[in-house]
N, C-alpha and C positions, 0 to 999 in steps of 0.2 A: 272678360269672357265667360264667368261664370251667370252674372243675370240674367246673359243672353240666352244661356241654355236653361233660364226660368230656376236658379237656384242660386236665390237671393242669400238665404241663411250662409253658402258659403263664403259669400261677396261680405256678408256682415263680417262673419271672424275674421276673414283676411284685413278688413276694414281695422276692425277694432284692435289687430297685431303691430299697426304702423304706429309707431311713438308719437311721430309729429306729420301725420298727410298733408300734402299740401293740395294748393288747388284742383290740378287734375287728382287727385285722390277723390276727393270730395267729389268735383262732380260727377266723379266716374258712380260716386257712391249714390248719389244724386238722383242718375241719370237710371240708375239699377231698381232703386223703386219706384220710380216715375215709370217701367217698362212693365214692372210686375202690377202697377196698381195699387203701390203700395202709397198712396198721396201725402196721408196726416206723414207719416216718415219722413218723405221727401221735406218735406216742410220744415218740420222740427230740426234736420240733419243742418239746410242752410240758416238754418235762423241762430244755432251753433256753431258753422262755418264763422269764421275770425271775417271783417268787414274786408280789410284788405286784400283777402282772397278770393274774395267774391267776384267777378267780372262776369261781362255778356252770356258766357256760354254758361254758366253755372243759374244764370241769372231765369234765361230762357229755359234750362232741364227742368227745373222748379214751377216755373208757370208752364211750363207739358203737363208734369206730374198732376199741374193743379186745372189743366184746362177736361182732364177726364174724372172730374166728381165736381160735390157740389160746393166746393172751396171756394167761390166766387168773392166772399170777407178779403181770402188771401191774394188770392189774386190783385184786385185793388189793390190793396196795401203794399204785398211786395212790388207792384207795376208802378205805382207812388214813390218806390224808393233808388229804383235805379235810375242812373243815368239818361239825358236824352239820346245819348250813343244808344243806347240798350236798347229803348224805346224803339228805336227806327228798327233796328235787328229784329224786335223781337214780332214787330209788325209785318216785314217782309220774310221774317222764315215760318210766317204761323197763319197763310193765305185761306186756312179753312175755319180759324177762329176769328176772322175780320172784322166781323160784325162787333164783337164785345171788341174791339183792337180798339178799331175805330171811335167807342161808345168813352172806353179809354183817355183816346186822344184827344177829342172834343172837349173830354173833364178836363183836359191837362191847359194848367195855364200859357193862354195863347200867346202872349209876351214871349214867353222864353222857345217858343217855335213857329217859325216864319209861316204866313197862310201858302205861300206856295211851294215851299216843303212838303208842307204837311199834307196837302191834298196831291202833290204829284204823289207822294209812297201810297197814300190810300188807293188813289188811281190805280197805279202800280199790280198792289197788292189784287185789288178788286178785280182787275183782267187776269193775273195770273188766275184766283181763282174759280173765274166764269169760264177760263180755257182747259182748267183741270177738270172742271163739273163736265164741257162737253164732251174731253176724252175720255172719261168713264163711261158716259150714257152712247159712246162709240163702239167701246172695247168692251166686251163681256169674256173677260177669263175665266178658263175652266177651272173649278174646284180640285186641289190638287194638296192631298195630306200625306206624311211621312213621319212613320212608326219604325222604333225600333223593336225587332222582336227573335229575343234568343240569338243575339250578336249580329242580327241582320237589319240593316234598311232599309227597309219596304216602300213605295211609293202605293197609294189610291187611289183615284180618281171618279171624282163625281159621276156615277150612275152608269158607270162600265161594270160590265160583266166579262171581262175577256181573259180574268184573274183564273190562274189553276182553280182556287179551292172559291169558286165563287158564290156555289151553290150552297156551303158553309155560310157565307162571310154574309149572305143576304136572311137566310135562316135566321140564324145568331139576332139578327138586324129586327128582324122579326118578329123574334123572342122577344126584343128591350123592347119593342113597341108597345106588345101590348102588357108587358109590367106599365112602362109610362102613361099607359092609360089607365089602367087598374090603379092608378098615384093616383090619375087628377091630370093628366096632361091632356090638353088640349091643343091637336097641330094648327098651325095661324098661318093662313095662307096668304097675308098680308105680307110675307117674307120670299112667297113666291116668285120673282122679276121676268117670268112666260107665260105666255099661255100653257096653258095644261096639252100634253098630245094625247092621242085615244089611248085607251085604256091606265092614261094617269090617273091618280088622284094627288091630293094635297100629301095625304101620308107619305103616297109610296117618291115621292119626289124629295120632298124634306128629307126621309129616312135615306136617302140615298146619297146627301151629303159629302164630301169625302171625309170629313172627320168624322160625321157616324160611322161610317164604313170601316175606317179607322184604329174605331174602339171596337167594333164588331169583332175584326180580325184578331185584335188579342184576344179578346173571351172564349175563340175557339180554340182558344193554344190550348196543350195537355194539363202545361202546368198554371190554373185562375190565376190571372195580375192583381199584384196590392197595389200599382204604379202604372199609370201609363201615363206618355208622354211622346203627345204629337203634336209636330209644325205645322203650318198652315199655308198657303201662298194668298187666300183674302184672308177677310175677316167673316170671324164666325155669325152667321146669324143670329135673329133672336131669339128665332125657335130652336133653333142647336143650343145656342145658350142656355137658355133655361130645361130644357134634356138632356144636356151635362150635369146640370147639379143636381137633378134627380138619377141620373146614373150613378152618376157618384156615391147618393147617398142611397138607393137601392142594393149596389150591388158594392157597398161597402169598397171603395179602390178611391182613392185621390188621382186624379187628371190634373195633368197639364198642357195646354195649348197656346202655345204660340202663335199665334196670327199675323194679319198684317198691322195689327196696327200697338198690340200691347201682349203681355203673359199673362194667362188664365192660371190660376191656380182653382180647382174645383176639390173642396174638402168632402170629406164622407157624412160632415152635416147639413151637406145640401148646399151650401153656398160656395161663392167665390170671390175672390179678390179683387173684382175689380168691382166690388161690392152696385153690379147690373150698369155700371154708366157702360155702356158699348162705343 
């Protein structure tokens, strides 16, 4: 529960209180590190986990954590350590990592894996991946973000101006934008996935992403925040990710954003826990 809210430190405290962690406890903590992009910590704990407790689930969790980073050596090492059954599960459960999984399987000793089963698994995973990519292309979801302010959960929708405090929100977003530009931020149009409408600019579109509005909403409160927590239904785009790092540094506020893929911890030193592995 704690890790899903971005409170990985609380999850660690609870884990350390357990005298003899079982497979479920270890796996939950490994998954917690993965969700929070603490990939090295996930690998370290997996290595400390007794071999007899390691199973398909814990292996998938640690490899998923590695997949978000540049720990390819760890991926290869762990992949070759796990059982044949686990290899098949990993391939089936990670269609978006199909290319890497395919390469690993091709390097795997063919004598231990019948060709027919191997190619059947590959084709199935490839079909799943292609079908999901087609669906993503068909469905354009509206960006939504939720943030808690003064004990109330507030939902903000990208480009929406129907809120009672819309003028204040967009005015604050403009102030933040000016600060970002002053500190060298350049708006990246490659993250805009549709044609610009009349009177729109790259800046106006990106600044109206739901998490940017949620950040602005926090800053128009009477008491200025030192910590902002946001949940978003989509993945954070690269421009918003770079901007949020700068906002955290300029405004000296810690920002946690739980998006569709992981939990980003933006610190006041201008870094993110994901180490820019979006």
